[in-house]
C-alpha positions as CSV (number, residue, x, y, z in Angstrom):
1,M,79.0,159.8,-33.9
2,T,78.1,159.1,-30.0
3,L,77.6,155.4,-30.7
4,L,80.9,155.1,-33.0
5,I,82.8,157.2,-29.9
6,T,81.7,154.8,-27.1
7,I,81.9,151.8,-29.1
8,L,85.5,152.4,-29.8
9,A,86.1,153.2,-26.3
10,A,84.4,150.0,-25.4
11,V,86.5,147.9,-27.8
12,A,89.8,149.6,-26.6
13,A,89.1,149.0,-22.9
14,T,88.2,145.6,-23.6
15,V,91.4,144.6,-25.3
16,I,93.4,146.4,-22.7
17,W,91.1,144.3,-19.7
18,Y,91.4,141.2,-21.6
19,S,95.6,141.7,-22.3
20,G,97.0,141.4,-19.0
21,E,96.4,140.4,-15.2
22,K,97.7,144.3,-14.1
23,A,94.6,145.6,-16.1
24,R,92.2,143.4,-13.8
25,K,93.4,144.2,-10.6
26,L,93.3,148.1,-11.5
27,H,89.6,147.2,-12.1
28,V,89.5,148.1,-16.0
29,G,86.4,145.8,-16.0
30,M,84.3,148.5,-14.2
31,L,85.4,150.7,-16.9
32,V,84.5,148.4,-19.8
33,C,81.2,147.8,-18.1
34,M,80.6,151.7,-18.2
35,F,81.8,151.6,-22.0
36,W,79.6,148.8,-23.2
37,G,76.5,150.1,-21.4
38,A,77.2,153.7,-22.8
39,S,77.3,151.9,-26.4
40,L,74.1,149.9,-25.7
41,M,72.1,153.3,-24.9
42,W,73.3,155.1,-27.8
43,L,72.5,151.8,-30.1
44,V,68.9,152.1,-28.4
45,D,68.8,155.9,-29.2
46,A,69.9,155.3,-32.7
47,V,67.5,152.5,-33.4
48,V,64.6,154.8,-32.4
49,E,66.1,157.9,-33.9
50,F,66.1,156.0,-37.3
51,A,62.4,154.6,-36.8
52,E,61.1,158.3,-36.2
53,I,63.1,159.8,-39.2
54,R,64.2,157.1,-41.6
55,A,66.7,158.1,-44.5
56,E,67.1,161.3,-42.8
57,Y,69.0,159.7,-40.2
58,F,72.0,159.0,-42.8
59,T,72.4,162.7,-43.7
60,P,73.1,164.7,-40.3
61,A,74.0,168.3,-40.5
62,P,77.7,169.0,-39.6
63,A,76.8,171.2,-36.6
64,D,74.6,167.9,-35.0
65,M,77.7,165.6,-36.0
66,L,80.0,168.0,-33.9
67,N,77.5,168.2,-30.9
68,D,77.1,164.4,-30.9
69,A,81.1,164.2,-31.1
70,F,81.5,166.1,-28.0
71,L,78.7,164.5,-26.0
72,G,80.4,161.3,-27.0
73,F,83.8,162.2,-25.9
74,S,82.2,164.1,-22.6
75,V,80.8,160.5,-21.9
76,I,84.3,158.8,-22.1
77,A,85.9,162.0,-20.2
78,L,83.3,161.4,-17.1
79,A,83.7,157.1,-17.6
80,L,87.4,157.8,-16.9
81,V,86.9,160.4,-14.1
82,I,84.7,157.7,-12.2
83,W,87.0,154.9,-13.1
84,I,89.9,156.7,-11.7
85,V,88.5,157.9,-8.7
86,T,87.4,154.4,-8.1
87,V,91.1,153.3,-8.7
88,L,92.1,155.9,-6.0
89,I,89.5,155.3,-3.4
90,R,90.5,151.2,-3.7
91,D,93.9,151.7,-4.2
92,P,94.8,148.1,-5.3
93,N,98.7,148.4,-5.2
94,G,98.6,150.1,-1.8
95,V,100.5,153.3,-2.6
96,F,98.6,155.3,-0.4
97,K,98.8,152.7,2.6
98,K,102.6,152.8,2.2
99,R,102.9,156.7,2.2
100,L,100.7,156.8,5.3
101,K,103.0,154.4,6.9
102,K,106.2,156.2,5.7
103,N,104.5,159.6,7.6
């Protein structure tokens, strides 16, 4: 479930990044790298887990699926927080600089 959630987030972020210059200016590429990196990490985890438990990998317990979904959404939330803090610090549109000059 974590792999599926992070791949969907990575694809969505990639489409947003590719679609316009404004997304590139807002450093969405950093978000894309974080999501694809997390997806690669979960892919390696899935391959190793499949190698260990074989067919049982495809029949997870509902509680395990819920925990994996929570972990996947937590990873996305953490990546978004890191991205937002980075955008606020870099201030690509100069919003904070304009506000400080007014005061």
